[in-house]
N, C-alpha and C positions, 0 to 999 in steps of 0.2 A: 678523445668522447671520454666520460667521465665516471671514474673507477665509485664502480655499487659499495655503497654503506655494505651491502650486506648479497650475498649471492649464490646459493643452491642448486647443490646442478647432482639432477638422477640418485634425488632422495629417494628409498625405499626401504622399507621397514613392515615385518612382521609377526601378530604375536596365535604364536597355535598353527601356523599350520596359514593359518589368515592373512591377507596380508593387504594392510591399513591403510602405508600411504605407498604407493606405487609411480613409482620414473617422476618423482615430483621437479620440478625446475623455477623458478624464478629470482629476480628482483631488484634489488629496493636501493631509490637513490639518495643520499643527505638531503631531509626535507621534505620529503616524500612517504604518503604515506598508503602502503598498499592493504586492501583488507579483502585476507583469503574470508571465498564467502562459502559456506553451501549447512547440507542440513544436520542432524545433531547424527555422528558418529561415519561423518563421509573422512575425517581423520584430524581437523584444522590443528585440532590443540598434541596434535602425536606429534604432529610434523613442529609445532610450540616447541615444543619440549626436545625435541631432536636440534630444533641451531639454539637452545637453550643451554647442548648438554645435560639433559636432564633422563630424558634415556641418549642409545647411542644405537643407530639406522645400519642399518647391514648390508646397505651401497649405496655409495654415493660422496659427495666431500661440500665443508660450509665452506664460507672468501669471507672476513671484515676488512672490511678496506682495502682489498684483496689481498691481504693474507690468509692462508689453511690454515684457518684452526680446528677442524676435524675431519678424519677420511675414517678407514675400518680400518688403519695403523696411527696415523697420528690425533690427540683427542687433549689437545686443549680446557683444563678443569673448568667450569662452569665463572666463576670470578675471575676468569683473565681474562672473556670475553670480549671484557668491552660490554656486554646488553647490560637493560634494563629489561625490568619485567615488573609490572602490574595483570590482575587477577581481580577477579567477580570478586572476593570475600576483604580485597585490603589490605588483608594481614600485617597487621601497625598491631605494634608488642605496646598489651593492655598497660604493663607496668610505667613505661617509658615516657617521659611527654612529646609535643610536638615535636619542636625545635631536636631528643633526642632523637625522636625517632627519623626524624628528616637529616641525622645526620650518622646515623647507625653504620653505614658501609663506607664513612667520608678515611680516609688516614693522615694525618698529617697537624700542622701546628695545632692548636686550638684559637686562634684568632685565627686562620687563612677559612680555618674549619666553617667557626660562626661568621664571618663579610658570609661565604658560599651559603648558610642554613637562612640567616638575610634577608640576601638577593631571593630567594625560592621561594619563601611566606609573603614575602612580598610582590612579586610575582602568581600568585596563586590568589590571591587577599589571603593569608591566616596568618596574618606578620601580629596580629592580639590574644592572637590563640594559641603561642610560641610556651608557656607556662603551661597549659590545661594537656589531659589525656586522654584518651581516644572516649571513653564512654562519655565525654560530656561533649560531642562533638555529635552532629548530623550525620545525614548519612552522604549528605555527597561534599560535608565539609571534608569529613572521614575521608573522601575518593581525593581533593583537593591536594591533604597530605599524604597520597601513596603516590600521587605524583610526582610530586614535590622530592620524597628518600627514593623516588626512580631515579629521577634528575641529576642528584644531589649528587654522582662521581662524575656525573660529564658520560652521558653512555653514545655510542659509537649510534647504538642499535637499539629502539623499547620495541617490543613485546608486548604484547595486550590480544589478554584473555577472559572478550566481555565483560570488561571489567565495569562494563555501565548498564548492566540488565539487574543489580539491585535496588537502581536510586527511581523513583516514577516519573511516569515520562514529563512533566512539564519539565522539573530539576534536567533532566536526562542530559535533553535541547539546550540547559544553556552550558551544564560541566563538558559537553564532547564538546563545545565549539569551543569556550575556556579550552581544551585539555587540547585540543586540538592546535590553537594559533603560539603555548607557549614549547609544544613539541617540537614547533617550524623556525620555532625563531633557534630556540635549542641546537638542532639542524641535527638532529636524528633522523634517520633511517625508524620509517615508524612499520609496524606489520602489526597486523591485528585482526583476530576471532571473532570475526560474530557469525549469526543463524540468519543474522533480520540482515535483509533488502535494502531494507530507508532508512536502517546504518550505518553500512560498506555505501549509500551512494548520498548519504551526506558527510563522507567525512575523508570518503578517501579521492586520491589522484586517481588509483590507478585496485581493481575489480581482477582477481583474480577466484575465480569462480571454480566450486569442488563437488566434484562426488565421486564415490564409492574410492577414494584412495590417488583420483588423477585429478588432476585442473585441466575441464573442460571448456573455459575459454578465459584469459584476458584480458582487458583492455576498460581506459576509457567506461566509467561509467554509463555513462552517456551510450556510447559505442555500447554498452554489453545490454541495456536494455530494447534499444530503437533496433541491434543486428546479432539477435539469438542466432545462439548455435545450431537450436536441436528446443522443440518441441517444453520439451521437460525444464529446459531454460529460461525460457519465457516466460511458463508455468509459476520457475522462480521467486519471482518478480510480479505476478498482478493474478488477478482472476483472471485465465482461460476464456474466449468460446474458443472451438471447432469448430467448419464444415468439411465432413470425408466428400471425396470427389473419387475421379478417373480421370490420368492427362491422357491425350489421343492431342498429337498435331502440336505440342508442349503448350496446348491447351488445358485447363481444365471447368467441365461445365458445372455450375451450379446457380442451384434460386436466386441466387441474384449477382448473374451474369456470370461470363467469361471467365476466367486466371490465368495467368501465367508462371506456368510451372518449364523452365526453361532447367534442358542437363537434364532434364525428366523423360526413360522410354516413353513411347507407349503399350498405359493398359499398369502405366505402374500409383498403385493406388496412393494415395496424400494424404494427409490432413494440412487443408488452408484456418489459420490462428489466426483470431484476432480479439487482439484484449474489450470488455468490456463498453471503457471510453469511447470507443471508436466505433461500436453502432450510434444509427441515429433516426428518430423514427421521423418520419416523413410524412408528416401535419398538415401538405399541403394536400394532402390523397387519401389522410382518414378515412374511411368509408365512405370512402368512391371506388377505390381501386388500385391497379396503376396505369400509372402513361405519362412510364420514362421519357427521360430524353438521356442524345448521349450524354453529357454533359456528366449529369449524377445516378450514373447504372442502375442497374433494373431492382428494384425494394421486392418483399416476400412479405408476405402476409404471417402473422401470427394472431396466439388469443394471450394478453394478458393473464397467468400465472399467480402474481401478487406484486403489489410492491411496494417500498418503505423508503421515511425518509432517513439521508444520513450524516445530517448536516450540516451539507453544502451544498450537497446532490442526493438525487434515490436515483435505485435501486429497481432496476424493476425488470419481468424472472417475466420469458413469451415459452411460449411452448407454438414450434412453428408447423403452418400446415403441409410444411412441402416434407416432412419423416417427424415429424411430437417428436424433434430432437426442447433442451429445454435452451434459448441464446438469456444469455447476460443482460443488460446495458446499465450503463450506468451517464444516467439524466443531471444535467448541471439544473441547480436549483430547487423549487419542488417543486414536481412532476406523481399526482402520484392517480393514475388511475385504476379503475373500475376489475377489478377476476373477470374475465371474458370479455372484458372490453377489444375487436378485436383495433390491430392496429401496421400496416406495415412500416418493418426496417428497411432499413441497407447503408449499408457497410462502405468504411471508408481505404479504398479497393490498396493504395497508397501502403497502408497501416496492416496491414496484414503479409503475416512468413507463408512460405509454404511447407510439407517437410513434407519426407518418403516417410508413411506411413509409418 
């Protein structure tokens, strides 16, 4: 089995009696990108600072390539951990040229360092800016220089804290993809902190979902999205609709028919969670009332509250007859029914999640 580039075990940290990082463990393999994903204030950046050596953990250990770099007794300083850092503000030295910024952390002869600087600037497409200064560069160009500088000493691990959040959306996608390609070529283990699910899904080989200082779920992006551990995890990745019910005989009755609730005792109150894109309108029965067949489940009626065109799809909100709740559906293309229009709604049972309330 391959030794992880980075392994942290049972890391904990408190500030003022409040546990900010609570028994966090994870590992990152060579060339792997792991995203530490969660809302602001959940402990992501503190975890990164502990790994970098800027903060000292209260308990737990940190290993790089299988070697202990920090516990509560032993502590290798940040510059000795073979860890590169990238942050939102790029942190380039304004008085140094691009070449001098990239070479700042290098030791060795001028010829060897010059070759490494030239190689990296070529790789990130910044060779022609060798003698430019940071203020002469755009945000995307500064980000490329920051990447080259972080990679120059050949770190085994790259820690990235919201490094793309200062870029506009279109540029951000290009820079992210370029950065990811370079990091994988270098074989560094990457731990990326973000609060944006889309960024984590786009970049990560593995996502560690963090909440209140704990990692609540880990796995590949597909698994995290399609098998969330609880309602909050499902809701973090997209808007959700929630239908409430009660379990009886491992089944929950709803206006959309019965749903399986395996393992839940009779009488348990449950939330049935479904994303807006998995609701569909029963156009065949629009205005005629339900006439379900066993294959398509039970439709329920709602009145359109409002409809908005979102670009490639339309968001339609319904007030449901059965309890007055609001359900939202994403319909492909243009669909803008008038407010007050009655329509029959169906839901994809295979895309529903059932959680105890």
